[in-house]
N, C-alpha and C positions, 0 to 999 in steps of 0.2 A: 969565537966559539960560544961564548956566553949568549951572543945575539941569536945564534942558530938554535940554541936550546930554548930560548924564550919563545922564538917563533913556533917551534915544535909544541911547546906546552900550550901556547895560545890556540893552536889548531886542534889539539886534543880537547881542550876545554870547550871550544865551539862545537866539536863533534858530539861530545857528551851532552851538552845542553840541547842540541838539536834532536838527539835521540830521546831525551826526556820530554821534550815539548811535542813530539810527533803524536804520541798516544793521546795527549790531552786535546789535540786539535781534531782528532778523527771524528768524534761525535758531532762536533759543530759542523764539520764538513759534510757528514752524513745527513744532518738536518737541513743544510743549505744546498744539497745536491739537486741539480737541475735535471729533470728527466729528458732524455733524448727523444726528439720528434722524428717520426718517419717521414718519407717523401710524401705519402698520401696525406699525412696530417699537415705537411707544409702546403699542399695544394688545396685540400678540401676542409681544412680545419680539424680541430680535435673533436672526436665523437663524444658527445655527452654520455656520461654513465646512465644506464637504464634504471629508472626508479622501480623498485620492486614494491608492488602494492602489498600492504600488510594483510596477512591472512584474516579473513572475516571470523569474527567470534560467533560461534554457534551457540545459540541460546537453547537451552533445554526447554521443551514445552512444559508448561505448568500442567500439573495433573488437573484434568477437568473435574470440577466439582459439580456433580449432578444434583440438581435440586429435586427433592422428592415431590413428585406430583401427588396431589390429593387422590386418595383411593376412590376410584369410580365404582359406585355401587350399582349393580345391574338390577333394574326394577323387576322384581319377581311378581308373577301373578298371584293374587291372594288365594290362599288355600281355602277350599270350601269349609265352612264351619260345620261341626257335627250337628246333626239334626236331632230333635227329640224323638226318642224311640216310642213306638206305639205300645199300648198296654198289652196287646195280644201279639207282640213281636215274637218271632220264632228264634229259639236259642240254638246256636252252633257251639257245641262243646269240643274244645281242643285239648287233647291229652297226649303226654309223651315226655321226651327228654328235652335237652336244650335246643335241638333242632325244631321240635314242636313249639318251644317258646318263641323262637324267631318266626315261625309260621303264624303263631297266634298274633304277634305284633303286626305282621303284615296284613292279616285278615281284619284286624280291628281298624286299620287304616283304610282297607279296601271297602268296608261296609260302613264307613263313618257317615256317609250321607244317605244310608238306606234305613228308613225308619222301621221297616218290617223285619230286620235282622239284628240280633245281639250276639256278639262273639264272646264266649266265656272261656278264658284260658286257664286251665288247671294242669300245669306242667310241673315236673321235677327235673331240673337240669342234669343231675348225676344219676338218674334212674335208668332202668333197662329191664330186660326180661331174664338176664342171667343172675344178677345179685338180688334175688327175691328177699334175702335177709336184710337188705338195705331199704328197699321199697317194693312192696308186693302189689303190682298192678292188678292182677286178677282178683285180689281181695278188696282193693280200693275202688275199682271202677264201678261196680254195682251201686255203691253208696253215692258216688258222684253223679251218676245218671239219675238216681232217685231224687237227689237234691235239686239238680238243675232242670230236670225234665226237658232235655234237648229234643229238637226236631231232627237233628243230624249230629253224628259223632265223627270227629276227625282224629286219626291216630298217626303218630310218627315216633317210632322207637327203633333203636338199633345202633346208634352212634357210640354207645358205651358198652356194647356187648362183645367186643373182641377180647375176651378173657376166658379163663377156665371156668367151668361150671361144676357145681357139686351135685352129683346125681346118686341118690341112695347111699350117701355117706362117702362116695368116691369122687375124686376130682378128675374131671375129664378135660383134656386139652381142647383149645379152640379149633373147631372144624374137624374134629375127629368124628368117626361114624356115630358113636354114642352121643356126642355133643350135638351133632346136626339133627339126629332123630328127636332128641329131647327139645331142642330149640323149635323145631317145626311144630311140635305138640303145643308148646307154650304160645307161639304166635297164633296158631289156630284157635286156641282157647280164648285169648284176649279178643280176637276178632269176633268170635261167636258171642261173647258177653256183650259187646257193643251192638251187635245186630239183633239182640233179643227183641221179640215183638215186631220183627221186620223193620226195625229202625234203620234208616239209611246210614251207611257207614263208608267213610273214605279213609283209605290207608295211603299216606304219602310216602313214597320211596325215599331212600337216602340219596344225597347228591355226591358228586366227586369231591375229593379232598386233595390237598397239596401233596400228601404222602402217597406215593404210588402203591405201597403195600396196603394202606388203608383203603384206597380207592378200589383195588382189586377185591378186597374182602367185602366192600359194600355192594359190589356187583353181584356177588354170590348171595348175600343176604336179601337183596332186592328180589331175586328169584323166589325165595321162600315167602316173602311178604305178598308178592303177586299171587302165587298159588293159593295161599291160605285165605286171602281176601276174596278171591273169586269163588273158592270152595264154600265159604260161609255166606255168600250172597252179597258181599260188599263190592266196592270199586277200588282198584289200585290206581293211584295217580302217579305217573312217571314224570319226574322233574329233571332227569339226568341231562338231557340235551341243553337245558338252560344254563348250565354251569361248566360246560366243556367247549373246546374249539371244534373245528371241522374234523380234526384227527382224533377226537375223543379224549384229549388231554385236559387236565384241570386248568382253569383260567381264573386269575384274580379279578380282572376287569372284563366287562362285556356289555352287551346291550341291556338296557333296562326295559320296562314295559312300554316305553315310548320310543324305543329304538335308539336312544342316545347312549354313547359309550361312557360308562361310569364304573366305579369300583364296587364290586359285588361282595368281595370277601375281605376279612381282616388280614392283618399282617401274619397271623399264625396259620393261615391257610385252612382254618376250620370254621370260625364264626362268620357271621354275615353282617354287612353294613345295612343301614336303613333301606338303601336301594335293593340290596340283595334279599332282604326280608320281604319287601313288596313284590319282588319277582317270584319268590317262593309261593306267596299267597296267590299270585296270578293264575297259576295252574289249578290250584284248589278252588279258587273263586269261581271259575267257569263251571265246575261240576256242581258247586253249591247253588249257583243261579239256575242251572238246568234242573236240579232236583226240586228245589223249593219254589220255583216258578214265580208267580206274582208277588209273593212275599219278599223276594229279592230285588224287586224293582226300585230304582232310586226315585226320590221325590215323594210326594204325598201318596198315601195308600189309594189303590184303585177303588176299594170299598167306600172310602170317604168321598171320592169323586162321584161315584155313581148313586149314592144313597139318596141324594136330593133330586135326581132326575125324575121327571114325571112323563110317562109314556102316554101320549094322547091316543085314545081308542075311539073309533067312530061309534055313534049310537047304533043300537040294534036295528031300529026301524028306518035308518037312513036310506034314501033312494040312491041306487047305484045305476048309472047310465052305462049300458053295454054297447059296444061298437064292434063291427066285424073287423077282423084283422085285414091289413092291406098287404097285398102281395108285392114284393119288390120287383117282380117281372111284369107287372101290369100298371103302367103309369097313369092310365085313364082314371083310376079311382082316387088319385090324389091331386088331380089337376095338372098332370104332367103334360097334357097336350097344349097348354097355354103358357105363354111367356109371363114374366112378372108384370108386364104392362097390359096384358090381356090379349095381345095379338097372337094369331095362330102360328104354329111352327111351320116354316117353309122347308121344302125339300123332303128328302126321304129319311131324314133324321140321322144319317150316318155322319160320324165325325171325320175330321180331316185325316186322322190316322187310318181309319177304316178305308177311306177312299184311296189313300196311298198304297195300302197293303193289297186291297182287292183289285183295283184297276190301274194303279200307278198314277192316279190323278193328283196333282198338287194344286194348292190354292194360289190364286194370283197374289203377287206381292202388293203390299199397301201402296197407295199413290204417293209418289215422291221418294220411295226408298231406292237405294242404288241398284237393286236387282229387279226394279220395275222396268221391263223392256217393252211395254206397250207403246205403240206409235201415238195413239190418241190418249194422251194422259189427261183425261177428264174424270172427275169424281163420279163414281157410280152411285145411283140413288140407293 
């Protein structure tokens, strides 16, 4: 009985020890586990694992550092140097507001190489014909003309006149009937003062502006200037087309006097760039050259060129040989019957063209030419 119990206890001890040892052996068995091979692997061998190429590293392109190139300077043609004015040069007096000031600058540039013309700019930028309490042009212009003694007067006013006017102590609104009537009277008065003594007078009209309302008002005022200038014997110079596009709208840039596209007006849409000033003067310059004639010629004065010329006149008693006139229809009087070598002209004198037209005769082809169909190809005497 005791033996049986011992055997049972021994079996239980072995069972317990086996159960405790099994978990400890599992990891080792898992590490030493042999993978089972398939029939294909037995026949053809085990397939090597595919090596995966590492993803390429994309390098970000470096920001290209642009080297600054040296600024290339375009060679400009040298501007003509101003010439010395003649002692008897004719003076062109320019009066008016800031538009007239721009015109004066352009005319000074235009006549820089003209010794017979001096441009005298006497302008007041904020002046006009409405605020005579600020600057009275009818009262000031006679003194300016007496001082400068101009051969021609150029006027440009109106850019500052879009405001109410005081008439007989009453303030009238811009472009009212009373305002328009008084303004026409003032424009005619200043034009008549400039034209006293039949002095040539040019009244330059107003250009278009960036403001559409201002542009519309300038169109109306230009009609007044034109009518008054022509009524008093002056000339109205229209510059409108030079500063608008084909549709008649204001343009900031446009063609200069050489046809190149340039900026003509400032950023405010009112003032002018140097190119715009020169274009303003272009229209007036043509009229000045037309009126003043030889004095507006560039280069040395014509009088200086001609004063040293001596005209040779024949003496009174010189013998003059007189000959009869030769008729063009009678060649016998001028040796027309003889050739240059002296031999007489053969034939009836008709040309090949006349023979072809009259009788249909053609001249024989020269010897040896492809259209020479003569059988006896011998040179004719």
